[in-house]
C-alpha positions as CSV (number, residue, x, y, z in Angstrom):
1,N,-13.1,-12.6,-7.6
2,I,-16.2,-10.8,-9.2
3,G,-13.3,-8.1,-10.2
4,L,-12.5,-10.7,-12.9
5,V,-16.3,-11.1,-14.2
6,Y,-16.6,-7.3,-15.0
7,A,-13.0,-6.7,-16.5
8,K,-13.9,-9.7,-19.0
9,M,-17.0,-7.6,-20.0
10,G,-15.4,-4.4,-19.9
11,C,-16.0,-2.4,-17.2
12,F,-13.0,-0.9,-15.1
13,K,-14.9,1.0,-12.8
14,K,-17.0,-2.2,-11.9
15,A,-13.4,-4.2,-11.7
16,L,-11.4,-2.0,-9.9
17,G,-14.2,-1.6,-7.3
18,S,-14.5,-5.0,-6.4
19,Y,-10.4,-5.2,-6.4
20,R,-10.1,-2.7,-4.0
21,K,-13.1,-4.1,-1.9
22,A,-11.1,-7.5,-1.8
23,V,-8.0,-6.2,-1.1
24,N,-10.1,-4.1,1.8
25,I,-11.2,-7.3,3.1
26,D,-7.8,-8.9,2.6
27,P,-4.8,-6.9,1.9
28,S,-2.9,-9.9,1.0
29,Y,-5.1,-11.6,-1.6
30,K,-1.9,-11.3,-3.8
31,Q,-4.2,-12.3,-7.4
32,A,-6.5,-9.1,-6.1
33,W,-3.3,-7.1,-6.2
34,N,-2.3,-8.2,-9.4
35,N,-5.6,-8.1,-11.7
36,M,-5.7,-4.5,-10.6
37,G,-2.5,-3.1,-11.6
38,F,-3.2,-5.4,-15.2
39,L,-6.2,-3.2,-14.7
40,Y,-4.2,0.2,-14.5
41,F,-1.8,-1.0,-17.2
42,D,-4.3,-2.1,-19.1
43,S,-5.7,1.9,-19.3
44,G,-2.7,3.7,-19.3
45,F,-2.2,4.4,-15.6
46,Y,1.2,3.0,-15.0
47,I,2.0,4.4,-11.9
48,D,-0.6,2.7,-10.0
49,A,0.0,-0.7,-12.1
50,E,3.3,-0.6,-11.1
51,Y,1.9,-0.1,-6.9
52,C,-0.3,-2.6,-7.1
53,Y,2.3,-5.3,-8.6
54,N,4.7,-4.2,-6.5
55,M,1.9,-4.8,-3.6
56,A,2.1,-8.3,-5.0
57,I,5.6,-8.8,-5.5
58,K,5.7,-7.3,-1.4
59,I,3.4,-10.5,-0.5
60,D,4.9,-12.7,-2.5
61,P,8.4,-12.1,-3.9
62,M,8.6,-15.0,-6.1
63,Y,4.9,-14.4,-7.7
64,D,5.7,-15.1,-11.1
65,K,2.5,-13.1,-12.7
66,A,3.2,-9.9,-11.2
67,L,6.9,-10.4,-11.8
68,N,6.4,-11.0,-15.0
69,N,3.9,-8.2,-15.6
70,L,6.6,-5.6,-13.4
71,E,8.7,-6.4,-16.3
72,L,6.4,-5.9,-18.8
73,L,5.6,-2.3,-17.4
74,R,8.8,-1.2,-17.3
75,G,9.3,-2.4,-20.7
76,V,6.9,0.4,-21.9
77,D,7.7,3.9,-23.3
78,R,5.3,5.5,-21.5
79,K,5.8,8.7,-23.1
80,S,5.4,7.5,-26.4
81,V,2.7,5.6,-25.5
82,K,-0.6,7.3,-27.3
83,R,-4.3,6.2,-27.5
84,S,-5.6,5.4,-30.6
85,K,-8.8,5.7,-32.5
86,E,-9.2,1.8,-32.2
87,G,-8.7,1.9,-28.4
88,L,-10.9,5.2,-28.1
89,L,-13.6,3.4,-29.5
90,R,-12.7,-0.2,-27.9
91,R,-13.5,2.4,-25.0
92,V,-16.2,3.7,-25.8
93,L,-18.0,0.7,-26.8
94,T,-16.9,-1.3,-23.3
95,F,-18.7,2.1,-21.6
96,L,-22.2,1.4,-23.6
97,R,-21.7,-2.5,-22.8
98,C,-21.6,-1.9,-19.0
99,I,-24.2,0.9,-19.0
100,W,-26.6,-1.7,-21.2
101,Y,-25.5,-5.2,-18.5
102,R,-26.7,-3.0,-15.1
């Protein structure tokens, strides 16, 4: 899925769009659900991440990657998670990189 390429480039919106398209075409595509969940998790959208991980697990209850990611998500203290200045700088640079590669 091209979503992996966009994700590695740090282009959140493009990667997310690619994963959404993939699950619209094939709702049983567990890897796309899991990868979309990881994107959401990495961006601090924990409710969306949980939904995506649960969708992957619903498709395959033994899917280790989604099970592990869901367990990792449950270990996050959501109220105490704050974005650091370094994180903000990383997101700005990622945004600029996405614009550059258009």
